[in-house]
C-alpha positions as a Markdown table, in Angstrom:
| # | Residue | x | y | z |
|---|---|---|---|---|
| 1 | Met | -45.8 | -8.2 | 19.8 |
| 2 | Lys | -43.2 | -6.1 | 21.7 |
| 3 | Pro | -39.6 | -7.1 | 20.9 |
| 4 | Ser | -37.7 | -8.9 | 23.6 |
| 5 | Pro | -35.1 | -6.9 | 25.7 |
| 6 | Lys | -32.4 | -9.0 | 23.9 |
| 7 | Ala | -33.7 | -8.1 | 20.5 |
| 8 | Gln | -34.0 | -4.5 | 21.4 |
| 9 | Ser | -30.3 | -4.4 | 22.5 |
| 10 | Arg | -28.9 | -6.3 | 19.5 |
| 11 | Ile | -26.5 | -4.5 | 17.3 |
| 12 | Arg | -26.3 | -4.8 | 13.6 |
| 13 | Ile | -22.9 | -4.3 | 12.0 |
| 14 | Val | -22.1 | -2.9 | 8.5 |
| 15 | Glu | -18.5 | -3.7 | 7.6 |
| 16 | Val | -17.0 | -0.9 | 5.5 |
| 17 | Gly | -13.3 | -1.6 | 5.7 |
| 18 | Pro | -12.9 | -3.0 | 2.2 |
| 19 | Arg | -14.1 | 0.4 | 0.9 |
| 20 | Asp | -13.7 | 3.2 | 3.5 |
| 21 | Gly | -10.7 | 1.5 | 5.1 |
| 22 | Leu | -8.7 | 0.7 | 2.0 |
| 23 | Gln | -9.5 | 3.7 | -0.3 |
| 24 | Ser | -6.8 | 5.9 | 1.3 |
| 25 | Gln | -4.2 | 3.4 | 2.2 |
| 26 | Pro | -0.7 | 4.2 | 0.8 |
| 27 | Arg | -0.3 | 0.6 | -0.5 |
| 28 | Ala | -3.2 | -1.0 | -2.4 |
| 29 | Leu | -4.1 | -4.6 | -1.8 |
| 30 | Thr | -4.2 | -7.0 | -4.7 |
| 31 | Leu | -7.5 | -8.3 | -6.0 |
| 32 | Asp | -6.6 | -11.7 | -4.5 |
| 33 | Gln | -5.9 | -10.1 | -1.1 |
| 34 | Lys | -9.1 | -8.2 | -1.1 |
| 35 | Glu | -11.1 | -11.3 | -2.0 |
| 36 | Ala | -9.4 | -13.3 | 0.8 |
| 37 | Trp | -10.1 | -10.6 | 3.4 |
| 38 | Ile | -13.7 | -10.2 | 2.5 |
| 39 | Arg | -14.3 | -13.9 | 2.6 |
| 40 | Ala | -12.6 | -14.0 | 6.0 |
| 41 | Leu | -14.9 | -11.2 | 7.2 |
| 42 | Ala | -17.9 | -13.2 | 6.0 |
| 43 | Ala | -16.6 | -16.3 | 7.7 |
| 44 | Ala | -16.3 | -14.3 | 10.9 |
| 45 | Gly | -20.1 | -13.8 | 10.8 |
| 46 | Leu | -20.4 | -10.4 | 9.1 |
| 47 | Thr | -23.5 | -10.3 | 6.9 |
| 48 | Arg | -23.3 | -6.8 | 5.5 |
| 49 | Ile | -20.1 | -5.8 | 3.8 |
| 50 | Glu | -19.3 | -2.8 | 1.6 |
| 51 | Val | -16.7 | -4.2 | -0.8 |
| 52 | Gly | -15.7 | -1.1 | -2.8 |
| 53 | Ser | -16.8 | 1.8 | -4.9 |
| 54 | Phe | -17.4 | 2.8 | -8.5 |
| 55 | Val | -15.7 | 6.2 | -8.3 |
| 56 | Ser | -13.2 | 7.3 | -11.0 |
| 57 | Pro | -10.1 | 5.1 | -10.9 |
| 58 | Lys | -8.1 | 8.3 | -11.5 |
| 59 | Lys | -9.4 | 9.7 | -8.2 |
| 60 | Val | -9.3 | 6.5 | -6.1 |
| 61 | Pro | -7.0 | 4.0 | -7.8 |
| 62 | Ala | -7.4 | 1.5 | -4.9 |
| 63 | Met | -11.0 | 1.0 | -5.9 |
| 64 | Ala | -10.4 | 0.3 | -9.6 |
| 65 | Asp | -10.8 | -3.4 | -9.3 |
| 66 | Thr | -14.3 | -3.3 | -7.6 |
| 67 | Pro | -16.1 | -4.7 | -10.7 |
| 68 | Lys | -13.8 | -7.8 | -10.7 |
| 69 | Leu | -14.1 | -8.2 | -7.0 |
| 70 | Leu | -17.9 | -8.2 | -7.1 |
| 71 | Gln | -17.8 | -10.9 | -9.8 |
| 72 | Arg | -15.5 | -13.1 | -7.7 |
| 73 | Leu | -17.7 | -12.8 | -4.6 |
| 74 | Arg | -21.0 | -13.8 | -6.3 |
| 75 | Asp | -21.0 | -17.2 | -4.6 |
| 76 | Leu | -21.0 | -15.7 | -1.0 |
| 77 | Glu | -24.3 | -16.8 | 0.5 |
| 78 | Gly | -26.2 | -14.9 | 3.2 |
| 79 | Val | -24.0 | -11.8 | 2.8 |
| 80 | Glu | -25.2 | -8.4 | 1.6 |
| 81 | Leu | -22.5 | -7.0 | -0.6 |
| 82 | Ser | -22.8 | -3.3 | -1.3 |
| 83 | Val | -20.8 | -0.6 | -3.2 |
| 84 | Leu | -20.6 | 3.1 | -3.2 |
| 85 | Val | -21.7 | 5.0 | -6.3 |
| 86 | Pro | -21.0 | 8.7 | -7.0 |
| 87 | Asn | -23.2 | 9.2 | -10.0 |
| 88 | Glu | -25.4 | 7.6 | -12.7 |
| 89 | Gln | -22.4 | 6.4 | -14.6 |
| 90 | Gly | -21.1 | 4.7 | -11.4 |
| 91 | Leu | -24.5 | 3.2 | -10.8 |
| 92 | Glu | -24.7 | 1.8 | -14.3 |
| 93 | Ala | -21.2 | 0.2 | -13.9 |
| 94 | Ala | -22.2 | -1.3 | -10.5 |
| 95 | Met | -25.3 | -2.9 | -11.9 |
| 96 | Leu | -23.4 | -4.3 | -14.8 |
| 97 | Ala | -21.0 | -5.9 | -12.3 |
| 98 | Gly | -24.0 | -7.5 | -10.5 |
| 99 | Ala | -24.4 | -5.1 | -7.5 |
| 100 | Arg | -27.7 | -5.4 | -5.7 |
| 101 | His | -27.0 | -2.9 | -2.9 |
| 102 | Val | -25.6 | 0.6 | -3.4 |
| 103 | Ala | -24.9 | 3.6 | -1.3 |
| 104 | Val | -24.7 | 7.4 | -2.1 |
| 105 | Phe | -22.7 | 9.9 | -0.2 |
| 106 | Thr | -22.9 | 13.6 | 0.6 |
| 107 | Ala | -21.9 | 15.9 | 3.5 |
| 108 | Thr | -23.3 | 18.5 | 5.8 |
| 109 | Thr | -21.4 | 21.5 | 4.4 |
| 110 | Asp | -21.0 | 23.1 | 1.0 |
| 111 | Ser | -17.2 | 23.2 | 1.3 |
| 112 | Phe | -16.8 | 19.5 | 2.0 |
| 113 | Cys | -19.2 | 18.6 | -0.9 |
| 114 | Gln | -17.3 | 20.9 | -3.2 |
| 115 | Arg | -14.0 | 19.3 | -2.5 |
| 116 | Asn | -15.4 | 15.8 | -2.9 |
| 117 | Val | -18.0 | 15.9 | -5.6 |
| 118 | Gly | -17.4 | 19.3 | -7.2 |
| 119 | Val | -20.7 | 21.0 | -6.2 |
| 120 | Gly | -22.3 | 22.4 | -3.0 |
| 121 | Arg | -24.6 | 20.5 | -0.6 |
| 122 | Gln | -27.9 | 21.3 | -2.3 |
| 123 | Glu | -26.5 | 20.6 | -5.7 |
| 124 | Ser | -25.1 | 17.2 | -4.6 |
| 125 | Leu | -28.6 | 16.2 | -3.3 |
| 126 | Lys | -30.2 | 17.2 | -6.6 |
| 127 | His | -27.5 | 15.2 | -8.4 |
| 128 | Tyr | -28.3 | 12.1 | -6.3 |
| 129 | Ser | -32.0 | 12.3 | -6.9 |
| 130 | Ala | -31.7 | 10.7 | -10.4 |
| 131 | Val | -29.2 | 8.1 | -9.0 |
| 132 | Cys | -31.6 | 7.1 | -6.3 |
| 133 | Gln | -34.6 | 7.0 | -8.6 |
| 134 | Arg | -32.8 | 4.7 | -11.0 |
| 135 | Ala | -31.6 | 2.4 | -8.1 |
| 136 | Leu | -35.2 | 2.1 | -6.8 |
| 137 | Arg | -36.6 | 1.3 | -10.2 |
| 138 | Glu | -34.0 | -1.5 | -10.5 |
| 139 | Gly | -35.0 | -2.8 | -7.1 |
| 140 | Leu | -31.6 | -2.2 | -5.5 |
| 141 | Gly | -31.0 | -1.7 | -1.8 |
| 142 | Leu | -30.1 | 2.0 | -1.1 |
| 143 | Arg | -28.1 | 3.5 | 1.7 |
| 144 | Gly | -27.0 | 7.1 | 2.3 |
| 145 | Tyr | -23.8 | 8.4 | 3.9 |
| 146 | Ile | -23.6 | 11.8 | 5.5 |
| 147 | Ser | -20.0 | 13.1 | 6.2 |
| 148 | Cys | -18.9 | 15.7 | 8.7 |
| 149 | Val | -21.7 | 15.4 | 11.2 |
| 150 | Phe | -19.8 | 17.1 | 14.0 |
| 151 | Asp | -17.1 | 19.1 | 12.3 |
| 152 | Cys | -16.0 | 20.1 | 8.8 |
| 153 | Pro | -12.3 | 20.6 | 8.0 |
| 154 | Phe | -13.2 | 23.8 | 6.1 |
| 155 | Glu | -16.2 | 25.3 | 7.9 |
| 156 | Gly | -15.6 | 24.2 | 11.5 |
| 157 | Val | -18.4 | 23.1 | 13.9 |
| 158 | Val | -21.5 | 21.6 | 12.4 |
| 159 | Glu | -24.8 | 21.8 | 14.1 |
| 160 | Pro | -27.1 | 18.8 | 14.3 |
| 161 | Gln | -29.8 | 20.5 | 12.2 |
| 162 | Ala | -27.5 | 20.3 | 9.2 |
| 163 | Ser | -27.3 | 16.5 | 9.4 |
| 164 | Leu | -31.1 | 16.2 | 10.0 |
| 165 | Glu | -31.8 | 18.3 | 6.9 |
| 166 | Val | -29.5 | 16.2 | 4.7 |
| 167 | Gly | -30.8 | 13.0 | 6.2 |
| 168 | Lys | -34.4 | 14.0 | 5.5 |
| 169 | Ala | -33.6 | 14.7 | 1.9 |
| 170 | Leu | -31.8 | 11.3 | 1.4 |
| 171 | Leu | -34.7 | 9.4 | 3.0 |
| 172 | Glu | -37.2 | 11.2 | 0.7 |
| 173 | Met | -35.1 | 10.1 | -2.2 |
| 174 | Gly | -35.6 | 6.4 | -1.1 |
| 175 | Cys | -32.6 | 5.6 | 1.1 |
| 176 | Thr | -33.7 | 3.2 | 3.8 |
| 177 | Glu | -30.7 | 3.8 | 6.1 |
| 178 | Leu | -28.5 | 6.8 | 7.0 |
| 179 | Ser | -24.9 | 6.4 | 8.1 |
| 180 | Leu | -24.0 | 9.6 | 10.0 |
| 181 | Gly | -20.3 | 9.9 | 9.9 |
| 182 | Asp | -17.8 | 11.5 | 12.3 |
| 183 | Thr | -15.4 | 12.0 | 9.4 |
| 184 | Leu | -12.7 | 13.8 | 11.4 |
| 185 | Gly | -13.1 | 11.8 | 14.6 |
| 186 | Thr | -13.6 | 15.0 | 16.6 |
| 187 | Gly | -16.9 | 14.0 | 18.1 |
| 188 | Asp | -17.3 | 13.2 | 21.8 |
| 189 | Pro | -20.0 | 11.3 | 23.9 |
| 190 | Arg | -21.9 | 14.5 | 24.6 |
| 191 | Arg | -22.2 | 15.6 | 21.0 |
| 192 | Ser | -22.8 | 12.1 | 19.9 |
| 193 | Ala | -25.8 | 11.6 | 22.3 |
| 194 | Leu | -27.3 | 14.9 | 21.2 |
| 195 | Leu | -27.1 | 14.3 | 17.5 |
| 196 | Tyr | -28.1 | 10.7 | 17.4 |
| 197 | Ala | -31.0 | 11.2 | 19.8 |
| 198 | Gln | -32.3 | 13.9 | 17.5 |
| 199 | Ala | -31.8 | 11.7 | 14.4 |
| 200 | Ile | -33.7 | 8.8 | 16.0 |
| 201 | Ala | -36.5 | 11.0 | 17.0 |
| 202 | Ala | -36.7 | 12.4 | 13.5 |
| 203 | Phe | -36.2 | 9.2 | 11.5 |
| 204 | Gly | -36.7 | 6.2 | 13.7 |
| 205 | Pro | -34.0 | 3.8 | 15.2 |
| 206 | Arg | -33.9 | 1.4 | 12.3 |
| 207 | Arg | -32.9 | 4.1 | 9.8 |
| 208 | Val | -29.9 | 5.6 | 11.7 |
| 209 | Ala | -26.4 | 4.1 | 11.7 |
| 210 | Gly | -23.3 | 5.3 | 13.6 |
| 211 | His | -20.0 | 5.8 | 11.8 |
| 212 | Phe | -17.1 | 6.8 | 14.0 |
| 213 | His | -13.4 | 7.4 | 13.4 |
| 214 | Asp | -11.0 | 7.0 | 16.3 |
| 215 | Thr | -8.6 | 9.8 | 15.2 |
| 216 | Trp | -8.5 | 11.4 | 18.7 |
| 217 | Gly | -9.3 | 8.3 | 20.7 |
| 218 | Arg | -13.0 | 9.1 | 21.3 |
| 219 | Gly | -14.6 | 6.7 | 18.7 |
| 220 | Leu | -15.7 | 4.0 | 21.1 |
| 221 | Ala | -16.9 | 6.4 | 23.7 |
| 222 | Ser | -18.9 | 8.2 | 21.1 |
| 223 | Ala | -20.3 | 4.9 | 19.8 |
| 224 | Leu | -21.4 | 3.9 | 23.3 |
| 225 | Ala | -23.2 | 7.2 | 23.7 |
| 226 | Ala | -25.0 | 6.7 | 20.4 |
| 227 | Tyr | -26.0 | 3.2 | 21.5 |
| 228 | Gln | -27.3 | 4.5 | 24.8 |
| 229 | Val | -29.7 | 6.8 | 23.0 |
| 230 | Gly | -31.0 | 4.0 | 20.8 |
| 231 | Val | -28.7 | 3.5 | 17.8 |
| 232 | Arg | -28.5 | -0.2 | 16.9 |
| 233 | Val | -26.7 | -0.1 | 13.6 |
| 234 | Phe | -22.9 | 0.7 | 13.5 |
| 235 | Asp | -20.3 | 0.7 | 10.7 |
| 236 | Ser | -17.1 | -1.1 | 11.4 |
| 237 | Ser | -13.7 | -1.3 | 9.7 |
| 238 | Gly | -11.7 | -4.5 | 10.1 |
| 239 | Gly | -8.4 | -3.9 | 11.8 |
| 240 | Gly | -9.3 | -0.3 | 12.4 |
| 241 | Leu | -8.3 | 0.6 | 8.8 |
| 242 | Gly | -9.2 | 4.2 | 7.8 |
């Protein structure tokens, strides 16, 4: 049966503020504050929330309490709680804390990957292959993030093909959804429509999510352009954090 026009136009939201929004804030929230915020987000109707990450506390101190946060939120019903994992060690820690949904992250350029995970783009993908295999064996939900889909702070303009190549690799590893991120907020409606139309043609509309930053005031316009070419999953960050 063909979906109704209403169903076809419906947007699904993935709230990433508790992770992407808080990880770089100058003042960290307390564990109690994080819990209260996430419960408020759930009460507002959000059903997919990324609550934190299992990166090294030395690199991202704001995420050090993610294991405790997951434990506290176990009673939330009808809400998919996910966490970011950078490696097999992080995945193991996430599973011990009770995570059932995880995400991995890479980027379109060697330089950005090198600055974030210490290896180039291809090496980062090889690195995540084992992480994804383990997550799938354990029956976990698996999402992939791709940073710098429009521009890289080190290499400049990024062509759509780079995002498609990384996206294809992540899907082949088992990711069921790709979040294509305008990390610098330099995208615009024209570039957004071009990239996301190609991504949907390559991967299908249910596998592509839009992730926009409003650094230069073009985030909403770029998101609208992505919606107009068929994107129906968008990342949000409560209060515009991050």
